[in-house]
mmCIF file of the N, C-alpha and C atoms, coordinates in Angstrom:
data_MODEL
# 
_entry.id   MODEL 
# 
loop_
_atom_site.group_PDB 
_atom_site.id 
_atom_site.type_symbol 
_atom_site.label_atom_id 
_atom_site.label_alt_id 
_atom_site.label_comp_id 
_atom_site.label_asym_id 
_atom_site.label_entity_id 
_atom_site.label_seq_id 
_atom_site.pdbx_PDB_ins_code 
_atom_site.Cartn_x 
_atom_site.Cartn_y 
_atom_site.Cartn_z 
_atom_site.occupancy 
_atom_site.B_iso_or_equiv 
_atom_site.pdbx_formal_charge 
_atom_site.auth_seq_id 
_atom_site.auth_comp_id 
_atom_site.auth_asym_id 
_atom_site.auth_atom_id 
_atom_site.pdbx_PDB_model_num 
ATOM 1   N N  . UNK A 1 1  ? -15.500 -4.835 1.612  1.00 0.00 ? 1  UNK A N  1 
ATOM 2   C CA . UNK A 1 1  ? -14.351 -5.375 2.302  1.00 0.00 ? 1  UNK A CA 1 
ATOM 3   C C  . UNK A 1 1  ? -13.482 -6.193 1.375  1.00 0.00 ? 1  UNK A C  1 
ATOM 4   N N  . UNK A 1 2  ? -14.054 -6.632 0.248  1.00 0.00 ? 2  UNK A N  1 
ATOM 5   C CA . UNK A 1 2  ? -13.273 -7.404 -0.717 1.00 0.00 ? 2  UNK A CA 1 
ATOM 6   C C  . UNK A 1 2  ? -12.139 -6.561 -1.300 1.00 0.00 ? 2  UNK A C  1 
ATOM 7   N N  . UNK A 1 3  ? -12.425 -5.294 -1.577 1.00 0.00 ? 3  UNK A N  1 
ATOM 8   C CA . UNK A 1 3  ? -11.386 -4.419 -2.121 1.00 0.00 ? 3  UNK A CA 1 
ATOM 9   C C  . UNK A 1 3  ? -10.243 -4.244 -1.127 1.00 0.00 ? 3  UNK A C  1 
ATOM 10  N N  . UNK A 1 4  ? -10.566 -4.148 0.157  1.00 0.00 ? 4  UNK A N  1 
ATOM 11  C CA . UNK A 1 4  ? -9.511  -4.009 1.168  1.00 0.00 ? 4  UNK A CA 1 
ATOM 12  C C  . UNK A 1 4  ? -8.693  -5.289 1.300  1.00 0.00 ? 4  UNK A C  1 
ATOM 13  N N  . UNK A 1 5  ? -9.327  -6.451 1.132  1.00 0.00 ? 5  UNK A N  1 
ATOM 14  C CA . UNK A 1 5  ? -8.581  -7.720 1.162  1.00 0.00 ? 5  UNK A CA 1 
ATOM 15  C C  . UNK A 1 5  ? -7.617  -7.809 -0.013 1.00 0.00 ? 5  UNK A C  1 
ATOM 16  N N  . UNK A 1 6  ? -8.073  -7.433 -1.185 1.00 0.00 ? 6  UNK A N  1 
ATOM 17  C CA . UNK A 1 6  ? -7.207  -7.453 -2.364 1.00 0.00 ? 6  UNK A CA 1 
ATOM 18  C C  . UNK A 1 6  ? -6.066  -6.462 -2.183 1.00 0.00 ? 6  UNK A C  1 
ATOM 19  N N  . UNK A 1 7  ? -6.361  -5.278 -1.642 1.00 0.00 ? 7  UNK A N  1 
ATOM 20  C CA . UNK A 1 7  ? -5.319  -4.283 -1.379 1.00 0.00 ? 7  UNK A CA 1 
ATOM 21  C C  . UNK A 1 7  ? -4.299  -4.820 -0.380 1.00 0.00 ? 7  UNK A C  1 
ATOM 22  N N  . UNK A 1 8  ? -4.761  -5.510 0.652  1.00 0.00 ? 8  UNK A N  1 
ATOM 23  C CA . UNK A 1 8  ? -3.855  -6.088 1.647  1.00 0.00 ? 8  UNK A CA 1 
ATOM 24  C C  . UNK A 1 8  ? -2.964  -7.169 1.060  1.00 0.00 ? 8  UNK A C  1 
ATOM 25  N N  . UNK A 1 9  ? -3.526  -8.022 0.218  1.00 0.00 ? 9  UNK A N  1 
ATOM 26  C CA . UNK A 1 9  ? -2.723  -9.063 -0.433 1.00 0.00 ? 9  UNK A CA 1 
ATOM 27  C C  . UNK A 1 9  ? -1.685  -8.426 -1.347 1.00 0.00 ? 9  UNK A C  1 
ATOM 28  N N  . UNK A 1 10 ? -2.095  -7.407 -2.105 1.00 0.00 ? 10 UNK A N  1 
ATOM 29  C CA . UNK A 1 10 ? -1.147  -6.702 -2.963 1.00 0.00 ? 10 UNK A CA 1 
ATOM 30  C C  . UNK A 1 10 ? -0.038  -6.065 -2.135 1.00 0.00 ? 10 UNK A C  1 
ATOM 31  N N  . UNK A 1 11 ? -0.385  -5.519 -0.990 1.00 0.00 ? 11 UNK A N  1 
ATOM 32  C CA . UNK A 1 11 ? 0.613   -4.887 -0.133 1.00 0.00 ? 11 UNK A CA 1 
ATOM 33  C C  . UNK A 1 11 ? 1.634   -5.899 0.372  1.00 0.00 ? 11 UNK A C  1 
ATOM 34  N N  . UNK A 1 12 ? 1.176   -7.059 0.792  1.00 0.00 ? 12 UNK A N  1 
ATOM 35  C CA . UNK A 1 12 ? 2.094   -8.091 1.285  1.00 0.00 ? 12 UNK A CA 1 
ATOM 36  C C  . UNK A 1 12 ? 3.054   -8.521 0.180  1.00 0.00 ? 12 UNK A C  1 
ATOM 37  N N  . UNK A 1 13 ? 2.540   -8.713 -1.025 1.00 0.00 ? 13 UNK A N  1 
ATOM 38  C CA . UNK A 1 13 ? 3.393   -9.103 -2.153 1.00 0.00 ? 13 UNK A CA 1 
ATOM 39  C C  . UNK A 1 13 ? 4.383   -7.988 -2.473 1.00 0.00 ? 13 UNK A C  1 
ATOM 40  N N  . UNK A 1 14 ? 3.907   -6.739 -2.488 1.00 0.00 ? 14 UNK A N  1 
ATOM 41  C CA . UNK A 1 14 ? 4.788   -5.609 -2.780 1.00 0.00 ? 14 UNK A CA 1 
ATOM 42  C C  . UNK A 1 14 ? 5.865   -5.460 -1.709 1.00 0.00 ? 14 UNK A C  1 
ATOM 43  N N  . UNK A 1 15 ? 5.506   -5.654 -0.449 1.00 0.00 ? 15 UNK A N  1 
ATOM 44  C CA . UNK A 1 15 ? 6.500   -5.576 0.628  1.00 0.00 ? 15 UNK A CA 1 
ATOM 45  C C  . UNK A 1 15 ? 7.549   -6.671 0.489  1.00 0.00 ? 15 UNK A C  1 
ATOM 46  N N  . UNK A 1 16 ? 7.126   -7.861 0.103  1.00 0.00 ? 16 UNK A N  1 
ATOM 47  C CA . UNK A 1 16 ? 8.075   -8.954 -0.099 1.00 0.00 ? 16 UNK A CA 1 
ATOM 48  C C  . UNK A 1 16 ? 9.094   -8.592 -1.172 1.00 0.00 ? 16 UNK A C  1 
ATOM 49  N N  . UNK A 1 17 ? 8.619   -8.106 -2.320 1.00 0.00 ? 17 UNK A N  1 
ATOM 50  C CA . UNK A 1 17 ? 9.538   -7.767 -3.400 1.00 0.00 ? 17 UNK A CA 1 
ATOM 51  C C  . UNK A 1 17 ? 10.368  -6.527 -3.078 1.00 0.00 ? 17 UNK A C  1 
ATOM 52  N N  . UNK A 1 18 ? 9.842   -5.622 -2.259 1.00 0.00 ? 18 UNK A N  1 
ATOM 53  C CA . UNK A 1 18 ? 10.614  -4.445 -1.871 1.00 0.00 ? 18 UNK A CA 1 
ATOM 54  C C  . UNK A 1 18 ? 11.751  -4.825 -0.925 1.00 0.00 ? 18 UNK A C  1 
ATOM 55  N N  . UNK A 1 19 ? 11.579  -5.891 -0.156 1.00 0.00 ? 19 UNK A N  1 
ATOM 56  C CA . UNK A 1 19 ? 12.617  -6.318 0.786  1.00 0.00 ? 19 UNK A CA 1 
ATOM 57  C C  . UNK A 1 19 ? 13.729  -7.125 0.115  1.00 0.00 ? 19 UNK A C  1 
ATOM 58  N N  . UNK A 1 20 ? 13.504  -7.615 -1.095 1.00 0.00 ? 20 UNK A N  1 
ATOM 59  C CA . UNK A 1 20 ? 14.518  -8.443 -1.756 1.00 0.00 ? 20 UNK A CA 1 
ATOM 60  C C  . UNK A 1 20 ? 15.846  -7.713 -1.965 1.00 0.00 ? 20 UNK A C  1 
ATOM 61  N N  . UNK A 1 21 ? 15.847  -6.459 -2.445 1.00 0.00 ? 21 UNK A N  1 
ATOM 62  C CA . UNK A 1 21 ? 17.140  -5.779 -2.605 1.00 0.00 ? 21 UNK A CA 1 
ATOM 63  C C  . UNK A 1 21 ? 17.614  -5.140 -1.292 1.00 0.00 ? 21 UNK A C  1 
ATOM 64  N N  . UNK A 1 22 ? 17.707  -5.918 -0.254 1.00 0.00 ? 22 UNK A N  1 
ATOM 65  C CA . UNK A 1 22 ? 18.189  -5.511 1.068  1.00 0.00 ? 22 UNK A CA 1 
ATOM 66  C C  . UNK A 1 22 ? 17.400  -4.316 1.604  1.00 0.00 ? 22 UNK A C  1 
ATOM 67  N N  . UNK A 1 23 ? 16.107  -4.295 1.351  1.00 0.00 ? 23 UNK A N  1 
ATOM 68  C CA . UNK A 1 23 ? 15.246  -3.262 1.902  1.00 0.00 ? 23 UNK A CA 1 
ATOM 69  C C  . UNK A 1 23 ? 15.272  -1.935 1.171  1.00 0.00 ? 23 UNK A C  1 
ATOM 70  N N  . UNK A 1 24 ? 16.065  -1.811 0.117  1.00 0.00 ? 24 UNK A N  1 
ATOM 71  C CA . UNK A 1 24 ? 16.149  -0.535 -0.592 1.00 0.00 ? 24 UNK A CA 1 
ATOM 72  C C  . UNK A 1 24 ? 14.849  -0.207 -1.329 1.00 0.00 ? 24 UNK A C  1 
ATOM 73  N N  . UNK A 1 25 ? 14.074  -1.223 -1.670 1.00 0.00 ? 25 UNK A N  1 
ATOM 74  C CA . UNK A 1 25 ? 12.797  -0.985 -2.334 1.00 0.00 ? 25 UNK A CA 1 
ATOM 75  C C  . UNK A 1 25 ? 11.794  -0.290 -1.434 1.00 0.00 ? 25 UNK A C  1 
ATOM 76  N N  . UNK A 1 26 ? 12.014  -0.370 -0.122 1.00 0.00 ? 26 UNK A N  1 
ATOM 77  C CA . UNK A 1 26 ? 11.105  0.303  0.808  1.00 0.00 ? 26 UNK A CA 1 
ATOM 78  C C  . UNK A 1 26 ? 11.183  1.820  0.676  1.00 0.00 ? 26 UNK A C  1 
ATOM 79  N N  . UNK A 1 27 ? 12.311  2.334  0.201  1.00 0.00 ? 27 UNK A N  1 
ATOM 80  C CA . UNK A 1 27 ? 12.431  3.782  -0.007 1.00 0.00 ? 27 UNK A CA 1 
ATOM 81  C C  . UNK A 1 27 ? 11.420  4.271  -1.037 1.00 0.00 ? 27 UNK A C  1 
ATOM 82  N N  . UNK A 1 28 ? 11.055  3.414  -1.965 1.00 0.00 ? 28 UNK A N  1 
ATOM 83  C CA . UNK A 1 28 ? 10.044  3.770  -2.953 1.00 0.00 ? 28 UNK A CA 1 
ATOM 84  C C  . UNK A 1 28 ? 8.652   3.330  -2.512 1.00 0.00 ? 28 UNK A C  1 
ATOM 85  N N  . UNK A 1 29 ? 8.562   2.161  -1.906 1.00 0.00 ? 29 UNK A N  1 
ATOM 86  C CA . UNK A 1 29 ? 7.248   1.603  -1.580 1.00 0.00 ? 29 UNK A CA 1 
ATOM 87  C C  . UNK A 1 29 ? 6.546   2.353  -0.452 1.00 0.00 ? 29 UNK A C  1 
ATOM 88  N N  . UNK A 1 30 ? 7.253   2.760  0.575  1.00 0.00 ? 30 UNK A N  1 
ATOM 89  C CA . UNK A 1 30 ? 6.596   3.385  1.726  1.00 0.00 ? 30 UNK A CA 1 
ATOM 90  C C  . UNK A 1 30 ? 5.899   4.706  1.384  1.00 0.00 ? 30 UNK A C  1 
ATOM 91  N N  . UNK A 1 31 ? 6.508   5.621  0.627  1.00 0.00 ? 31 UNK A N  1 
ATOM 92  C CA . UNK A 1 31 ? 5.758   6.833  0.258  1.00 0.00 ? 31 UNK A CA 1 
ATOM 93  C C  . UNK A 1 31 ? 4.556   6.537  -0.642 1.00 0.00 ? 31 UNK A C  1 
ATOM 94  N N  . UNK A 1 32 ? 4.713   5.584  -1.558 1.00 0.00 ? 32 UNK A N  1 
ATOM 95  C CA . UNK A 1 32 ? 3.596   5.221  -2.436 1.00 0.00 ? 32 UNK A CA 1 
ATOM 96  C C  . UNK A 1 32 ? 2.472   4.603  -1.614 1.00 0.00 ? 32 UNK A C  1 
ATOM 97  N N  . UNK A 1 33 ? 2.826   3.728  -0.681 1.00 0.00 ? 33 UNK A N  1 
ATOM 98  C CA . UNK A 1 33 ? 1.820   3.099  0.174  1.00 0.00 ? 33 UNK A CA 1 
ATOM 99  C C  . UNK A 1 33 ? 1.132   4.133  1.060  1.00 0.00 ? 33 UNK A C  1 
ATOM 100 N N  . UNK A 1 34 ? 1.880   5.086  1.580  1.00 0.00 ? 34 UNK A N  1 
ATOM 101 C CA . UNK A 1 34 ? 1.275   6.134  2.415  1.00 0.00 ? 34 UNK A CA 1 
ATOM 102 C C  . UNK A 1 34 ? 0.257   6.943  1.621  1.00 0.00 ? 34 UNK A C  1 
ATOM 103 N N  . UNK A 1 35 ? 0.592   7.271  0.392  1.00 0.00 ? 35 UNK A N  1 
ATOM 104 C CA . UNK A 1 35 ? -0.352  7.993  -0.464 1.00 0.00 ? 35 UNK A CA 1 
ATOM 105 C C  . UNK A 1 35 ? -1.590  7.177  -0.777 1.00 0.00 ? 35 UNK A C  1 
ATOM 106 N N  . UNK A 1 36 ? -1.415  5.882  -0.991 1.00 0.00 ? 36 UNK A N  1 
ATOM 107 C CA . UNK A 1 36 ? -2.558  5.015  -1.286 1.00 0.00 ? 36 UNK A CA 1 
ATOM 108 C C  . UNK A 1 36 ? -3.480  4.892  -0.079 1.00 0.00 ? 36 UNK A C  1 
ATOM 109 N N  . UNK A 1 37 ? -2.908  4.764  1.106  1.00 0.00 ? 37 UNK A N  1 
ATOM 110 C CA . UNK A 1 37 ? -3.726  4.671  2.319  1.00 0.00 ? 37 UNK A CA 1 
ATOM 111 C C  . UNK A 1 37 ? -4.460  5.987  2.558  1.00 0.00 ? 37 UNK A C  1 
ATOM 112 N N  . UNK A 1 38 ? -3.793  7.114  2.340  1.00 0.00 ? 38 UNK A N  1 
ATOM 113 C CA . UNK A 1 38 ? -4.428  8.422  2.511  1.00 0.00 ? 38 UNK A CA 1 
ATOM 114 C C  . UNK A 1 38 ? -5.595  8.586  1.537  1.00 0.00 ? 38 UNK A C  1 
ATOM 115 N N  . UNK A 1 39 ? -5.373  8.213  0.275  1.00 0.00 ? 39 UNK A N  1 
ATOM 116 C CA . UNK A 1 39 ? -6.430  8.348  -0.725 1.00 0.00 ? 39 UNK A CA 1 
ATOM 117 C C  . UNK A 1 39 ? -7.606  7.432  -0.421 1.00 0.00 ? 39 UNK A C  1 
ATOM 118 N N  . UNK A 1 40 ? -7.332  6.214  0.016  1.00 0.00 ? 40 UNK A N  1 
ATOM 119 C CA . UNK A 1 40 ? -8.431  5.305  0.329  1.00 0.00 ? 40 UNK A CA 1 
ATOM 120 C C  . UNK A 1 40 ? -9.188  5.771  1.577  1.00 0.00 ? 40 UNK A C  1 
ATOM 121 N N  . UNK A 1 41 ? -8.492  6.309  2.558  1.00 0.00 ? 41 UNK A N  1 
ATOM 122 C CA . UNK A 1 41 ? -9.152  6.840  3.759  1.00 0.00 ? 41 UNK A CA 1 
ATOM 123 C C  . UNK A 1 41 ? -10.090 7.981  3.387  1.00 0.00 ? 41 UNK A C  1 
ATOM 124 N N  . UNK A 1 42 ? -9.597  8.899  2.551  1.00 0.00 ? 42 UNK A N  1 
ATOM 125 C CA . UNK A 1 42 ? -10.437 10.029 2.139  1.00 0.00 ? 42 UNK A CA 1 
ATOM 126 C C  . UNK A 1 42 ? -11.649 9.547  1.361  1.00 0.00 ? 42 UNK A C  1 
ATOM 127 N N  . UNK A 1 43 ? -11.454 8.538  0.512  1.00 0.00 ? 43 UNK A N  1 
ATOM 128 C CA . UNK A 1 43 ? -12.558 8.031  -0.292 1.00 0.00 ? 43 UNK A CA 1 
ATOM 129 C C  . UNK A 1 43 ? -13.604 7.341  0.577  1.00 0.00 ? 43 UNK A C  1 
ATOM 130 N N  . UNK A 1 44 ? -13.160 6.593  1.576  1.00 0.00 ? 44 UNK A N  1 
ATOM 131 C CA . UNK A 1 44 ? -14.093 5.840  2.409  1.00 0.00 ? 44 UNK A CA 1 
ATOM 132 C C  . UNK A 1 44 ? -14.799 6.745  3.416  1.00 0.00 ? 44 UNK A C  1 
ATOM 133 N N  . UNK A 1 45 ? -14.050 7.581  4.131  1.00 0.00 ? 45 UNK A N  1 
ATOM 134 C CA . UNK A 1 45 ? -14.615 8.316  5.255  1.00 0.00 ? 45 UNK A CA 1 
ATOM 135 C C  . UNK A 1 45 ? -15.036 9.745  4.930  1.00 0.00 ? 45 UNK A C  1 
ATOM 136 N N  . UNK A 1 46 ? -14.437 10.366 3.933  1.00 0.00 ? 46 UNK A N  1 
ATOM 137 C CA . UNK A 1 46 ? -14.774 11.748 3.620  1.00 0.00 ? 46 UNK A CA 1 
ATOM 138 C C  . UNK A 1 46 ? -15.787 11.854 2.485  1.00 0.00 ? 46 UNK A C  1 
ATOM 139 N N  . UNK A 1 47 ? -16.016 10.784 1.750  1.00 0.00 ? 47 UNK A N  1 
ATOM 140 C CA . UNK A 1 47 ? -16.914 10.840 0.600  1.00 0.00 ? 47 UNK A CA 1 
ATOM 141 C C  . UNK A 1 47 ? -16.212 11.473 -0.585 1.00 0.00 ? 47 UNK A C  1 
ATOM 142 N N  . UNK A 1 48 ? -16.964 11.659 -1.642 1.00 0.00 ? 48 UNK A N  1 
ATOM 143 C CA . UNK A 1 48 ? -16.322 12.252 -2.826 1.00 0.00 ? 48 UNK A CA 1 
ATOM 144 C C  . UNK A 1 48 ? -16.937 13.570 -3.213 1.00 0.00 ? 48 UNK A C  1 
# 
């Protein structure tokens, strides 16, 4: 669960900096975040 806490803290910081340029950073952050969540889900629940 420590890895998920660190990932969550990183996400909050990344979302903050993505919102600084009037939300335009979200155009890059949201697809990257979606891929990261998908990869972590597969790693946790599907095994390797």
